[in-house]
N, C-alpha and C positions, 0 to 999 in steps of 0.2 A: 516438679513432676508435671510432665506435659498432660494436657487434657485430652482424653480419648474420644471426647464428643465431636462427632462430624454432622454438620448440617447442610443439607443440599437445598439450594433456593433455586427454583425455577422463576426467572425473572420476568415481569409482565409489566404492563403499563399501570394497571390498577390493583388487581388481585394477585398475590404471590402464593405459590405452592411451597410449602416448607417441610422438609421430612429430616427428623432427628434420629441419628443412629449411634447407639452406645457401644456397638461391636460390629464387625464386619458381616454384612449381608442381613442385618436386623435392623428394622425401623422401630423406634419405641415410641415415637410421637410424631404426629403430622398436624398441620396448621394452614390456614388461608388467610393470613392478615393482608389488609389492605396497605396502601403506600404509607399512611400515618402510623400503623401499627406495626410495621416490619421492624423497625430498631428497637422500640421497646420489647418486642418479643425476645430479642437476644439477651436482655439482661439477666435472664435465668441461666444463662450458658456462659459465664465469663471465660474467655481464653478459648474459646471452642475454634476448630477449623471449618471455616464456611467455603463451600464449593459451589461455583456457578458455571453456567457455560460463558464464554467471552462473546456475548451479544450486545445489543443496545441497551445502554444505561449500565451495563456490569462493571465498567470501570468506575463509575460514579459511587455505585453502591459498595464496590470493592475499597475504595478510599474511606467511606464512611466506616465500614466494619473495622478496618485497621486503625483508625483513630480510636476506637472503642476496645482495643487490645486483642482483636481476633485475628487468626492467620486465614489470609484469603487465597484461595486456589482457583485459577480460572481455566476451564478446559475447552479446548476447540470444538465447537458445536458438532462438526461432522465426525470427530471421533467418539462422541457421546451417542450419536443417533444409533450405532449398532446394539447398544446396551439397552435400548428402550424395548420391552416385550410387549406383545399383544398391540392392543389399540393406542394411538397417541393420545394421552391425555396428560393433564398437569401432573396427577399423581404418578403415573408410569415414567414421566419424564424426570421427575424429581428421584425416583428410584434409579433410573438408568444413570443419573449424575453420580449417585454413591457408587454404583457399580463401576462405571468408568474410573472413578478417583482411585479405586483399588489396583488399576493397572499402571504399574511403574513406568510402562514404556511410553505412556503418553505424557508429552512435555506440556507443563502448564504455560498459559499466556501471563507475561507479567502486567500487573496493574499499572495502566498509565497515569502519569501525573497530569497536572493542569497544564503544564507547559507543553506537554507532548500532545494533549488533545488540541491545544490551541493551534498548533502547527498542523494537526490532522485535518481541523476545521477549515483552515485556509486552503488546504490542498483540495479538499473536496469541493470547495466553492470554486477554486480555479479550474479544476477538471470539469465541472459541469459547464462552467461558462465558455471553456474551450470548445466542448462537443457543440454547445448552443451556437457559438460563433461559426463553426465549420458548417453547421447544418444550414444558418442564415446565407453563408457565402455561396454554398452549393446550390441552394434554392434560387438565388439570385442569378447565379450563372446558368442554371438550366432554363429558367423562363426567359432569359434574354436569348438564349440560344434558339429557342423555338420562334423568336421573333427575327431571327436571322442575325443578330448582334453576338459576335464572338470577343470574349475578353482574354487577354494575355494571361498566360500561366503565372501563377503566384498569388496568394491571399491579398498582398499589398495593393496588387493591381484592380483588384474589384471596384472598390468603393469609388476612387477617382474615376475609372472608366464609366461608371454607372452615373456619377454626377454630370460628367460631360455630356452623356447622351441626354439626360433629363434636361440640361440647360440649352441644349441644341434644338432649337424650334423645328429644324428640319429632319430630325432623326425619326427613327421607324418606331419609336415607343409610342402607343397610343396614348391620347390625352387622359383617358380614365385610369391608366396605370401609373402614370408620372408621379402622383403624389404617393402611391402605394410603394413604388421603388423608392422614393425619397424617404418614406418612413422605414423601410427595411434598411437603407444606408445608415440612417440616424441610429437605428437600433444596434447596427453592428458596431458603430462608434461607441455606444454606450456601453456594450458588453466588453469592448477593448480597454475603455477607461476603468472598468471593474478589475479586469484583469491586470492592468498596470498598477491598480491600487493594493492589490494583494501581493505582486511582487514586492512592492515598496515595504509592505509589513514583513514580509519574510525576510528581506535584507536586514532590517532592523533587529528581528529577533535571532537572525544568524549570527550577528556580531556579539550577541549576549551568549551564544552557545558554543563552548570551545571544541566540541566534537564536530559541529559544523564547520570550524575553521580548519581543523586537520583535514576534513574531508575534502575540502575545496583545493588542497594542493594536489589531488590526485588527477591525472589526465582523464578526461571523459567525464568527471564528476563535477556538475555546475550547482547553483544555487539552489535549483528545484530538487535535483537528485539528491543533495546532501541533506537538505531539510526534510525531504520526504523519508530519508533511511532513518533519520534521528526520530522522526514523528512515529513511524510505524514499526520500528524494530525496538526502540527503546533501550533495553539492557543489551549490548553487544555479547557480554560475557556469559550470557546463557549458550552460545554456541562454542563448542570445545575447538573448532578449528575453522578456517576458511572454507573448507569443502561443506561443512555443516550449514553454513550460511548460503552458499551457493545452492545447496540442496534444498533449503527452507524457501528461496526464491523460485524453485522450478527450473535452475538452469543446469541442472545434472541429468545424465541419460535415465530413461525409465528401464529397468531391468526385468528380463523374462528369462529366468534361469532355473535350471532344474538338472539334478545330478551333476555329471560332468561337464554338461553343456552351459555355457554362459552367454546369453544374448542381451546386447545394449541396444537400446532403440534410441527414438527421438527424446527430446528433454521433456521432463515430466508436466512441465507448467502448473506445478502446485504452488502454493503460497500466494503472496500477493501480486496480481497481474500488473497493477499500476507501478510498484517498484521494479519488476521484471521489464516492463516496457521502457521506463526511463534508462535502466542500464544498458539496455540494447541500443536505445538512441545514443547514449553515450560512447558506446563502443563503435557506433558508426562515425562519430566524430573522430575518435582515435584513428580509425582507417582512413578517413579523409586526410588527416595531417600526417599519416604514416611515411610519406615519401619525400619528407623534407631532407634537406641537407644534414648530416650528422645526426640521424635520429638516435633517441635512447633506446634502451634494451626493450622495453614493452613495445613501442611502436616498430622497430626492426623485427621482433617476433610476428607481430601482427602483419606487416608487409609481407614477409617471407610466407606466411601462412596463406595469404589472400592470393599468391600466385599459383597454389595447387588445389584450392578449395572453392567452392561457390560463396558467394558474397555474404549472403544470410547466414550460412553455417559459420563463417569466420565471423561475423558479427555477434553471433550467440556464444562462440568460443572465447572472444574477448570479453564479453560481458561477464562470463564466468570468471575469467582471470580478474577483472575489475572487483568482483564480488569478494575474492580472497584477498585482493590489496586492501579493500575497504577495511576487512575484518583485520587485517594486521595493523594498519594505520590507526584504527580506532581502539583497539585494545591496548596498544602501546602507547597512545597518547603523543604521536611524533608525526611531524610532517612527512608526505612522500617524497623521496629523493630520487631524482631522475638518474639512472645509472647508465653509463655510456655503453655503447654497443660493444660487445666482446670482439677482440681482435681476431 
């Protein structure tokens, strides 16, 4: 017989708010255990359903509860917020989690494994360092432009051009700024070395993950996109179809419909913006190579679409198509097969 006890946990760094419910809409017990008291608190409720928001450290606690025989449900935080009544406190948050759990339309978030969170951490570090590298490059470019020195377009051109100006005794860089620009160039090189190290770690983990191997066969899906999909999505079978995956990534139109009128607007941009950006970049790569001799059916469709639509719209449409292909390849565990252009 399934246990009817549902326990809502408002996750925090030190003190957790816990609400125990024995029937829908009723809280029979509350508690505020600290980090060391949280797991012993659940010894009195074996086989209970533990509900939490999918926020920081929730996946860790979810794995710990699962090891002890509990059923874990993680809810998206933005879906829980409307159920919090009155002032926002830990007590009302826990009660809101219980109320949101009763809504069957809210899809839970799967608990991530250690391997998934390893990939996630690598991507977070890489993304942060890429932004930091871009900021340093733009700062060096802008400051040199104020001195009348213009660097050619391209990130790879910045550091060699700056070093050449620093080593040139007759350049227009003031003596007080030469050491500072040298430090900036060295910092950019250090960031690039860190990014390369993360890329190497992703390559090693990709060889050990069958899903990544299948996804790499899809046009426009590279190492970064494939590993990011596995890291952030986890279980692909929670999506009934490829359209559900595309909608989860925010690549389907936002709808404004009423009565007999149906209006479809721009893409919703819901879900993870990092995954959506990677898929759109992959779609641009597909469009770039769509004019080759003897194109396959996907590139032929993209090329035909680009003749009548703006480039960015076509890129988003191709990204939507790639998301559906990702779902098909991943659920069937088969490589993508290039289909020749229809006669």
